[in-house]
C-alpha positions as CSV (number, residue, x, y, z in Angstrom):
1,M,165.2,82.7,-4.7
2,K,167.1,81.0,-2.5
3,R,169.4,83.6,-0.9
4,R,166.2,86.0,-0.7
5,F,164.1,83.7,1.6
6,L,167.7,83.3,3.6
7,F,167.9,87.0,4.1
8,L,164.1,87.6,4.9
9,I,164.9,84.6,7.6
10,K,167.6,85.5,9.4
11,V,166.2,89.3,9.2
12,Y,162.6,88.2,11.0
13,I,164.6,85.5,13.5
14,W,166.8,88.5,14.3
15,F,163.8,90.3,15.7
16,L,162.1,87.9,16.7
17,A,165.5,87.3,19.0
18,L,165.0,90.7,20.2
19,F,161.8,90.9,20.7
20,I,162.4,87.8,23.1
21,L,165.7,89.1,24.9
22,V,163.4,91.9,26.1
23,K,161.3,90.6,28.5
24,P,164.2,89.6,30.7
25,V,166.0,92.1,30.5
26,F,162.9,94.1,31.3
27,M,161.8,92.3,34.2
28,L,165.9,92.6,35.4
29,Y,165.7,96.5,34.5
30,H,162.2,96.8,36.9
31,H,163.9,93.9,39.5
32,N,162.2,95.3,42.3
33,L,159.1,94.7,40.5
34,Y,160.1,91.1,40.1
35,A,162.4,90.3,43.4
36,D,160.0,86.9,43.8
37,A,160.2,86.3,40.2
38,R,161.3,82.3,39.7
39,F,163.4,81.1,37.4
40,I,160.1,79.0,35.4
41,D,158.3,83.2,35.8
42,Y,160.7,84.6,33.3
43,I,160.6,81.5,31.2
44,N,156.2,81.6,31.0
45,V,156.9,85.1,30.4
46,I,158.8,84.8,27.2
47,R,156.0,81.9,26.7
48,H,153.1,83.3,27.2
49,G,154.7,86.8,24.6
50,F,155.8,84.5,21.7
51,E,152.7,85.2,20.1
52,M,152.9,88.3,20.1
53,D,157.1,88.7,19.6
54,V,155.5,86.3,16.3
55,S,153.1,88.8,15.5
56,V,155.6,91.9,15.6
57,A,158.6,90.5,13.6
58,S,156.3,89.2,10.9
59,Y,154.5,93.0,11.1
60,I,158.1,94.2,10.5
61,I,158.9,91.2,7.7
62,A,155.7,92.2,5.5
63,P,158.0,94.8,3.6
64,L,160.6,93.2,3.3
65,L,158.6,90.7,1.6
66,L,156.6,93.0,-1.0
67,V,160.9,94.0,-1.9
68,V,161.8,90.9,-2.0
69,L,158.0,89.8,-4.5
70,V,159.2,92.5,-6.7
71,S,162.5,91.6,-7.2
72,V,161.6,89.0,-8.4
73,W,160.9,90.9,-11.8
74,L,162.9,94.1,-11.1
75,R,166.2,94.0,-10.7
76,G,168.9,96.7,-9.6
77,K,170.1,98.3,-7.1
78,W,166.7,99.9,-5.9
79,I,166.5,96.7,-3.4
80,K,169.5,97.3,-1.6
81,Y,169.1,100.7,-1.1
82,V,165.4,99.9,-0.4
83,S,166.1,97.3,2.0
84,R,169.2,99.4,4.1
85,T,167.1,101.9,4.7
86,Y,163.6,100.3,5.6
87,T,165.8,97.9,7.8
88,V,168.0,100.5,9.9
89,L,164.6,102.9,10.5
90,I,162.2,100.1,12.0
91,S,165.7,99.3,13.9
92,I,165.4,102.4,15.4
93,F,162.0,103.0,15.8
94,A,161.9,99.5,17.8
95,T,164.4,100.3,19.8
96,F,163.5,103.7,20.7
97,I,160.5,101.8,21.7
98,I,161.5,99.0,23.8
99,V,164.3,102.4,25.4
100,A,160.8,104.6,25.9
101,D,159.0,101.6,26.7
102,M,161.5,100.0,29.6
103,E,161.9,103.9,31.4
104,L,158.3,104.8,31.4
105,Y,156.8,101.4,33.0
106,S,159.3,103.1,36.7
107,Y,156.5,105.9,36.3
108,W,153.3,104.9,35.0
109,G,153.4,101.5,35.9
110,F,151.5,100.0,32.4
111,R,153.4,99.0,28.4
112,I,154.1,101.8,26.6
113,D,151.2,103.2,24.8
114,A,149.7,105.8,22.6
115,T,149.4,108.5,25.8
116,P,152.9,109.3,24.8
117,L,152.6,110.5,20.9
118,F,149.8,113.1,23.0
119,Y,152.6,114.4,25.1
120,I,155.1,114.6,22.1
121,T,153.9,118.3,21.1
122,N,155.1,119.6,24.2
123,P,158.8,117.4,24.4
124,A,160.1,119.7,27.2
125,D,157.7,119.3,29.7
126,A,156.7,115.9,29.1
127,V,160.5,114.7,30.1
128,A,160.1,117.3,33.0
129,S,160.2,114.7,35.0
130,V,163.5,112.6,34.8
131,P,166.1,114.6,35.9
132,T,168.6,116.0,32.9
133,W,171.4,113.6,33.4
134,Q,169.2,110.7,33.0
135,V,167.9,112.1,29.8
136,A,171.4,112.0,28.6
137,L,172.3,108.3,29.6
138,I,168.7,106.9,28.2
139,L,169.4,108.9,24.6
140,A,173.0,107.2,24.9
141,I,172.4,103.7,26.0
142,F,169.2,104.6,22.6
143,A,172.5,104.6,20.4
144,V,174.3,101.7,21.4
145,L,171.2,99.7,21.2
146,A,169.9,101.0,18.1
147,T,173.5,101.1,15.9
148,A,173.8,97.2,16.9
149,V,170.8,96.5,16.2
150,A,170.8,97.8,12.8
151,Y,173.3,96.4,12.4
152,Y,173.2,93.0,11.2
153,P,170.0,94.0,9.5
154,Y,172.3,96.8,7.5
155,K,175.4,93.7,6.8
156,L,172.2,91.3,5.3
157,A,171.1,94.0,2.9
158,A,173.8,94.5,1.5
159,Q,173.9,91.2,-0.5
160,C,171.0,92.1,-2.0
161,D,173.0,92.9,-5.0
162,D,174.6,89.0,-5.7
163,W,170.8,88.5,-6.2
164,R,170.0,87.0,-9.2
165,A,167.2,86.7,-11.1
166,P,165.5,83.5,-10.9
167,R,164.6,81.0,-13.4
168,K,160.8,79.7,-12.8
169,K,159.7,83.6,-11.9
170,I,156.3,82.6,-12.5
171,I,157.6,79.6,-9.7
172,S,159.2,81.9,-7.7
173,S,156.5,84.5,-7.0
174,F,154.2,81.8,-6.4
175,I,156.5,80.5,-3.8
176,F,156.3,84.3,-2.0
177,L,153.1,85.2,-2.3
178,I,152.0,81.6,-0.4
179,L,155.0,83.1,2.3
180,A,153.2,86.5,2.4
181,G,149.6,84.6,3.6
182,I,151.7,83.7,5.9
183,T,152.7,86.0,8.1
184,F,149.3,87.9,7.5
185,V,148.1,85.3,9.2
186,S,151.1,85.5,11.8
187,I,149.6,89.7,12.2
188,R,146.6,88.7,12.6
189,G,147.3,85.8,15.9
190,G,146.0,82.4,14.0
191,I,143.1,82.2,11.5
192,G,140.0,83.0,14.4
193,T,137.5,85.1,14.4
194,S,139.3,86.4,17.1
195,T,142.8,88.9,15.8
196,M,145.9,89.8,17.9
197,S,145.5,91.7,21.0
198,P,147.7,93.1,24.1
199,G,144.9,90.6,26.1
200,R,146.3,87.4,23.9
201,A,149.7,87.5,26.6
202,Y,148.1,87.4,29.8
203,F,148.6,84.3,32.1
204,S,148.5,85.5,35.2
205,T,146.4,86.7,38.3
206,N,150.3,88.9,38.8
207,A,149.4,91.5,36.7
208,Q,153.6,92.7,36.7
209,Y,154.0,88.8,35.0
210,N,150.9,90.0,32.2
211,N,152.9,93.4,31.4
212,A,155.9,92.0,30.7
213,A,155.0,89.4,28.7
214,I,153.4,92.0,26.5
215,N,155.5,93.1,23.3
216,P,155.8,96.8,24.0
217,V,155.8,97.3,19.9
218,F,152.9,95.0,19.8
219,S,151.9,97.8,22.6
220,L,152.0,101.0,21.1
221,L,150.8,100.5,17.7
222,Y,147.3,98.7,19.0
223,S,146.7,101.6,21.2
224,V,147.4,103.8,18.3
225,M,145.3,101.7,15.8
226,H,142.2,101.3,18.8
227,E,142.4,105.0,20.3
228,N,139.5,105.9,18.1
229,D,137.8,102.8,18.1
230,F,135.1,104.0,20.5
231,S,131.9,102.2,18.8
232,Q,132.6,98.6,19.6
233,Y,134.6,98.8,22.8
234,A,133.2,98.3,26.2
235,R,130.0,96.3,24.3
236,Y,129.2,94.5,27.1
237,M,125.7,94.3,27.1
238,A,122.6,95.7,25.1
239,D,122.3,99.7,25.1
240,E,119.1,99.6,26.7
241,E,120.2,96.9,29.5
242,A,123.2,99.5,30.0
243,A,121.4,103.1,29.7
244,K,118.9,101.3,33.0
245,I,122.4,100.4,34.9
246,V,123.6,104.1,34.9
247,A,120.3,105.3,35.7
248,G,119.9,103.6,38.4
249,L,123.2,103.9,39.4
250,R,122.8,108.5,39.7
251,G,119.6,108.4,41.5
252,E,116.7,110.9,40.8
253,T,117.3,113.6,43.6
254,Y,118.9,116.9,42.6
255,L,118.8,118.0,45.8
256,P,120.2,117.3,49.4
257,S,117.9,117.6,52.5
258,D,118.9,120.6,54.7
259,T,120.4,117.6,57.1
260,A,123.0,116.9,54.0
261,R,124.2,119.8,53.8
262,W,127.5,121.1,54.8
263,I,127.5,124.2,54.0
264,K,126.7,127.8,55.2
265,N,124.8,129.5,52.5
266,T,124.1,128.7,48.6
267,R,126.7,131.3,47.1
268,P,129.6,131.1,49.1
269,N,133.2,132.3,46.8
270,I,134.6,128.7,46.0
271,L,138.5,127.9,45.7
272,M,139.0,125.1,44.4
273,I,143.0,123.1,45.7
274,I,144.3,120.1,43.0
275,M,146.7,118.7,44.9
276,E,149.8,117.0,42.7
277,S,150.5,113.6,42.9
278,F,148.8,113.1,46.8
279,S,148.5,109.5,47.7
280,S,146.6,108.9,50.7
281,G,149.4,106.4,51.4
282,A,152.0,109.0,51.4
283,A,149.9,110.7,54.0
284,V,152.6,108.9,57.1
285,T,156.2,107.4,56.3
286,K,156.8,103.8,56.9
287,D,157.8,104.5,60.4
288,G,155.1,106.3,61.1
289,K,156.6,109.7,60.7
290,E,153.4,112.0,59.9
291,V,153.9,114.2,56.7
292,M,150.7,116.0,55.8
293,A,150.3,117.7,58.7
294,E,149.4,120.3,57.6
295,L,146.0,118.5,55.2
296,N,145.7,116.8,58.6
297,K,145.4,120.3,60.0
298,I,143.1,121.3,58.2
299,S,140.9,117.9,58.1
300,G,139.6,118.3,62.0
301,E,138.3,122.3,61.6
302,G,136.4,120.7,57.8
303,I,134.8,118.0,55.7
304,L,137.2,115.1,55.6
305,F,136.6,112.3,52.8
306,T,138.2,109.4,53.9
307,N,137.1,107.0,51.3
308,T,138.1,109.0,48.2
309,I,138.6,107.8,45.2
310,A,140.8,108.7,42.0
311,N,139.2,108.2,38.3
312,S,142.5,108.1,36.9
313,F,146.3,107.4,36.8
314,R,147.4,110.9,35.2
315,T,146.6,115.0,35.9
316,D,145.4,115.8,32.3
317,R,142.3,112.6,32.7
318,G,142.3,113.7,36.8
319,I,141.0,117.2,36.4
320,Y,138.6,116.3,33.2
321,S,137.1,114.2,36.2
322,I,136.8,116.3,38.9
323,L,135.8,119.4,36.9
324,G,133.8,117.9,34.1
325,G,131.8,115.1,36.0
326,F,133.1,112.5,33.7
327,P,134.8,108.7,34.9
328,A,138.2,108.3,33.2
329,L,138.8,106.3,30.3
330,P,141.6,103.8,30.2
331,T,142.2,104.1,27.3
332,M,142.0,107.9,26.1
333,S,142.2,111.6,27.8
334,V,139.1,113.4,26.7
335,M,141.0,116.4,26.6
336,K,143.3,115.4,23.6
337,Y,139.4,115.7,21.8
338,P,138.9,119.4,22.0
339,A,135.6,119.3,19.6
340,K,134.0,116.0,22.2
341,M,134.9,119.0,24.9
342,Q,133.0,121.6,23.0
343,N,129.6,119.2,23.8
344,M,130.6,118.7,27.5
345,P,129.5,119.3,30.8
346,N,131.7,121.8,32.5
347,L,131.4,123.2,36.3
348,M,133.2,126.3,35.4
349,K,130.7,126.8,32.5
350,E,128.0,125.6,34.9
351,L,128.7,127.7,37.9
352,G,129.2,130.3,35.3
353,K,125.0,130.6,34.4
354,H,125.0,131.6,38.1
355,G,127.0,134.5,38.1
356,Y,130.4,132.8,38.8
357,T,133.7,134.3,37.4
358,S,136.7,131.7,37.4
359,R,140.1,132.2,37.0
360,F,142.9,129.0,37.2
361,I,146.5,129.3,38.5
362,Y,149.0,126.9,37.6
363,G,153.4,127.4,37.8
364,G,153.9,125.5,35.1
365,D,153.0,125.1,31.4
366,A,149.2,125.7,31.1
367,D,148.5,124.3,27.4
368,F,149.9,120.7,28.5
369,T,148.2,118.1,28.1
370,N,145.5,121.2,26.6
371,M,144.5,121.9,29.5
372,S,144.4,125.7,29.1
373,T,142.2,125.0,25.8
374,F,140.1,123.0,28.7
375,F,139.6,125.7,30.9
376,R,138.9,127.9,28.3
377,L,136.4,126.1,27.2
378,G,135.1,126.7,29.7
379,G,134.4,130.1,30.2
380,V,137.9,130.6,32.5
381,E,138.4,134.5,32.4
382,K,141.7,134.6,33.5
383,I,144.6,131.6,32.9
384,I,148.0,132.6,35.0
385,S,150.8,130.2,34.5
386,D,154.9,130.0,34.1
387,K,154.9,133.5,31.6
388,D,152.9,135.4,33.9
389,F,155.8,134.1,36.8
390,D,159.7,136.3,36.5
391,V,162.2,132.9,35.0
392,S,164.2,134.0,38.7
393,R,161.0,132.0,40.2
394,L,161.0,128.8,38.0
395,A,163.1,126.9,40.0
396,S,162.1,123.6,38.8
397,K,161.3,121.4,34.9
398,W,157.7,122.1,35.9
399,G,157.5,125.9,36.1
400,A,157.1,128.1,39.2
401,N,157.3,125.2,43.1
402,D,154.0,125.9,45.5
403,G,155.8,128.7,47.4
404,T,155.9,131.2,44.9
405,T,152.4,130.1,43.7
406,L,150.8,129.7,47.0
407,S,152.4,133.2,48.3
408,F,151.2,135.1,44.6
409,L,147.9,133.7,45.4
410,A,147.3,134.7,48.9
411,E,148.6,137.9,47.3
412,E,145.7,137.8,44.8
413,M,142.8,137.5,47.6
414,K,144.2,140.3,49.0
415,K,142.8,141.9,46.2
416,R,139.6,140.6,45.5
417,E,136.1,142.2,46.6
418,Q,133.5,140.8,47.3
419,K,131.1,141.4,44.6
420,E,130.2,138.1,42.8
421,P,131.3,134.6,43.4
422,F,134.4,133.2,42.8
423,F,135.2,129.9,41.4
424,D,139.4,130.1,41.6
425,I,141.2,126.7,40.1
426,Y,145.1,126.1,41.4
427,L,146.5,123.2,40.8
428,T,150.2,122.6,42.3
429,L,153.3,121.1,40.7
430,S,156.4,120.4,43.1
431,S,154.9,117.5,43.3
432,H,156.1,116.2,40.2
433,E,158.5,113.8,39.1
434,P,161.9,114.7,39.8
435,F,160.5,116.1,41.8
436,E,162.9,119.3,42.9
437,V,162.2,121.5,46.0
438,P,163.7,123.3,48.4
439,Y,162.8,121.1,51.2
440,N,165.0,118.5,52.8
441,K,162.6,117.2,55.7
442,F,162.3,113.9,54.5
443,P,165.2,110.9,52.4
444,D,162.4,109.7,50.2
445,P,162.4,112.4,46.7
446,Y,158.7,111.6,46.9
447,I,157.8,112.2,50.9
448,N,159.7,114.9,51.1
449,S,158.0,117.4,47.6
450,I,154.6,115.7,49.6
451,A,155.7,117.7,52.9
452,Y,156.5,120.1,51.0
453,T,153.7,121.2,49.2
454,D,151.4,120.0,52.2
455,S,153.3,123.0,54.3
456,C,152.7,126.0,51.0
457,I,149.3,124.7,51.5
458,G,149.4,125.1,55.4
459,A,151.6,128.7,55.1
460,F,148.0,129.5,52.3
461,I,145.8,128.3,54.5
462,D,146.4,130.2,57.7
463,E,147.0,133.6,55.3
464,F,143.8,133.7,54.1
465,K,142.7,133.2,56.6
466,K,143.1,136.5,58.1
467,M,140.5,137.7,55.4
468,P,137.8,138.9,55.3
469,L,137.1,136.4,52.1
470,W,137.8,133.4,54.3
471,E,134.2,133.5,56.3
472,N,132.5,133.0,52.7
473,T,134.8,130.8,51.0
474,L,134.9,127.5,50.1
475,V,138.2,125.5,49.7
476,I,138.0,122.0,48.1
477,L,141.1,120.3,48.9
478,V,141.7,116.9,46.0
479,A,144.2,115.1,44.0
480,D,144.5,114.6,40.7
481,H,145.7,111.8,41.2
482,G,147.9,109.1,43.6
483,V,150.9,107.0,42.6
484,G,151.8,103.8,43.0
485,Y,154.9,102.3,42.0
486,L,156.3,105.4,44.5
487,L,154.8,103.3,47.5
488,G,154.9,100.6,46.3
489,Y,151.5,99.2,45.0
490,N,149.7,97.3,42.4
491,E,149.4,100.3,40.0
492,Q,145.1,98.0,38.9
493,G,144.9,98.3,42.9
494,E,142.8,100.1,45.1
495,A,145.7,101.6,47.1
496,R,147.0,103.2,44.2
497,Q,143.7,105.2,43.8
498,R,143.5,105.9,47.8
499,I,143.9,110.2,48.0
500,P,142.9,113.1,50.1
501,M,140.4,115.1,49.6
502,I,139.1,118.0,51.9
503,W,136.1,121.1,51.8
504,S,137.2,123.7,54.2
505,G,136.5,127.8,54.6
506,G,134.5,130.0,56.3
507,A,132.3,128.9,54.5
508,V,131.9,125.2,55.4
509,K,128.8,124.5,58.6
510,A,130.5,122.5,60.7
511,P,133.6,120.2,61.0
512,A,132.2,116.1,60.1
513,V,133.9,113.0,58.5
514,I,132.0,111.4,55.6
515,E,133.1,107.5,55.3
516,E,131.4,106.9,52.4
517,Y,133.4,106.4,49.4
518,L,133.1,107.9,45.6
519,S,134.8,109.3,43.3
520,Q,136.1,112.7,41.6
521,S,133.9,112.6,39.4
522,D,130.9,113.0,41.7
523,I,132.2,116.0,42.6
524,P,130.3,118.8,39.8
525,A,127.0,116.7,41.2
526,T,127.5,117.0,44.9
527,L,128.8,120.2,44.7
528,L,126.5,122.0,42.7
529,A,123.6,120.2,45.3
530,Q,125.1,121.7,48.2
531,L,124.9,125.1,46.0
532,G,121.2,124.2,45.3
533,I,121.8,123.5,41.4
534,D,120.4,121.6,39.6
535,Y,123.4,119.5,38.2
536,G,121.2,117.4,35.1
537,E,123.6,118.6,32.6
538,F,126.0,115.9,34.3
539,P,124.9,112.7,33.9
540,F,127.9,110.3,35.8
541,S,128.2,112.6,38.6
542,R,126.5,111.5,41.8
543,N,125.8,113.5,45.3
544,I,127.7,112.0,47.8
545,A,125.6,113.9,49.5
546,D,121.8,112.2,48.5
547,P,121.2,108.8,51.8
548,T,119.0,107.6,48.6
549,L,122.1,106.9,46.2
550,C,124.9,103.2,46.4
551,K,128.2,105.1,47.1
552,F,130.6,103.7,45.3
553,G,134.5,104.4,44.1
554,Y,135.1,103.9,40.7
555,Y,138.5,104.0,38.9
556,T,140.2,102.8,35.2
557,Y,143.6,101.8,34.3
558,P,145.0,101.0,31.4
559,N,143.1,98.7,29.9
560,G,140.5,98.4,32.8
561,F,139.0,99.1,35.3
562,G,137.9,99.1,39.6
563,W,134.8,99.1,41.0
564,I,135.3,99.7,44.8
565,D,132.5,100.3,47.7
566,S,131.5,99.4,51.0
567,D,131.4,95.3,51.3
568,N,133.2,95.0,47.5
569,N,136.6,94.8,45.0
570,V,136.6,94.5,42.2
571,I,138.6,95.0,39.5
572,F,138.7,94.1,35.6
573,D,141.2,93.5,32.7
574,C,139.3,95.1,29.3
575,D,142.4,93.1,27.5
576,S,141.6,89.8,28.6
577,G,138.2,90.1,29.0
578,R,138.3,88.9,32.4
579,P,137.9,89.9,36.3
580,V,141.3,90.6,37.8
581,L,139.9,90.5,41.4
582,M,136.1,89.5,43.1
583,Q,136.4,90.4,46.1
584,G,132.9,91.3,48.9
585,A,129.6,90.1,49.2
586,T,128.2,90.6,45.7
587,P,130.9,90.6,43.1
588,D,129.0,89.5,40.7
589,S,126.6,92.3,40.7
590,C,129.4,95.0,40.6
591,L,130.5,94.0,38.2
592,L,127.9,94.5,35.7
593,R,127.3,97.6,36.8
594,G,131.0,98.8,36.1
595,K,130.4,97.4,32.2
596,A,127.4,99.4,32.2
597,L,129.3,102.6,33.2
598,L,132.3,101.2,31.0
599,Q,130.1,100.7,28.4
600,K,128.0,104.1,28.7
601,L,131.4,106.0,28.9
602,Y,132.3,105.3,25.2
603,D,128.9,105.7,24.5
604,A,129.5,109.3,25.4
605,V,132.5,110.4,23.7
606,M,131.6,108.7,19.9
């Protein structure tokens, strides 16, 4: 019995030590984020994450505990083989998550969750953001670390052949059952009513320290197990109260007054250009050099929305917010669920009811993150993607660069006949990692890619202006999401979510600047109102031209939301159940409204 007990304890301590060690390594790996960290900060991260590490180590030991319990009554070589196999597989699994999380945090700014599992069906696209040499290096590091992590438990499991049958089997079994109970309590996080959650590791007002304290294995498992549990998520108040608050946010006016009309007629052609990773913070370099020169020129001729807030942090969520009028959720992407998308509003489908035909143009893989499914459900007649471009024109891992696709779009516009209104959606891709562009104006790869796409958009607009089609076309330029780490922004902060949006084209009545706060999800209602179309099918989208509405920007991050208006700035963390930031004249009221909105959003996807 002693050998069995020591085997379990040694394996347990081995993995617990691994998870503890990972925390300072994580902080050192992301030294730019923790440059001001003191020794005590490292200690606090380890201390506050310890309970979660204990929980994960207990998860790992639980199957071995079952093997040990059975071995009291049934001996044989199977014990060694099962123990060896399990310890090797769990070591590989844990190491893979640790390494993947370490690298992905650089790009996403949050600990690993179920999001990467959605990209596994498109592995080539999933790693397209990372240079080939970096992928090879990461795989090599993973192989070395996995071998190192698996070696000691594998060696311990080899000794299982030496176990003898205990003399007092019933007592031994009883002791191991008690140990199983302790393990269960450790997994659960105690005997209280609340169970282990990522919020248990939160201890600081600095989100980066809270993130460092979270065990990446737990973060992934928790996300997977709770991803579809919408019925119990974000329950902050009675349904009637939440519904009343959200209805008040939306208002009752469906069509704007004549003074609020921004376009010349109610049936213009519409070209929407969704710009990959265009953050407002990238408009000018730190030393004052202009990066988005063409967008600045276009904004002077059209309608500039100076306080546009991206609803989320990924392209699939951003696109759904823009075209579905549905604010992004912090724990899941609606695009992952075609069955849900079928019954939810869609701008292409709504415009189709009023004579519009739609196309989607993208230089990359249109099937990535279920985009093609979303557009097909919206009734898009034609999807043009990387498959439609010559292989020689696919200049980056993501596909054809923006110069190629915008030149193609210009040629397509020349062929268009003004028979019926169209709604074309074009998505850029060159300003996505790894920022491979045929351009060399700025040393920073991200800033340089933004400048490249900006120049391509400018060239396209100049060409488009020469066509008769221009006079009756509304061009909407809006980003899919902003960026955080590339500009040194807090991933939870409002600065990370600020994006450019411009309405241009010959259909615009006159240049204007709209300073009210809005979200991407407000685009459908605002556009439909300008077209004189009832937007009642979009319950979470608001008409910004309606002067009676409360104007605010709403966004989510994993796992929380932010609310910003002209007087307030509120950030709420759902894991800890506590506000991260409460600034302004009426932050408590904003927090209540933000909670009500999140609650009704989850109700809508149940």
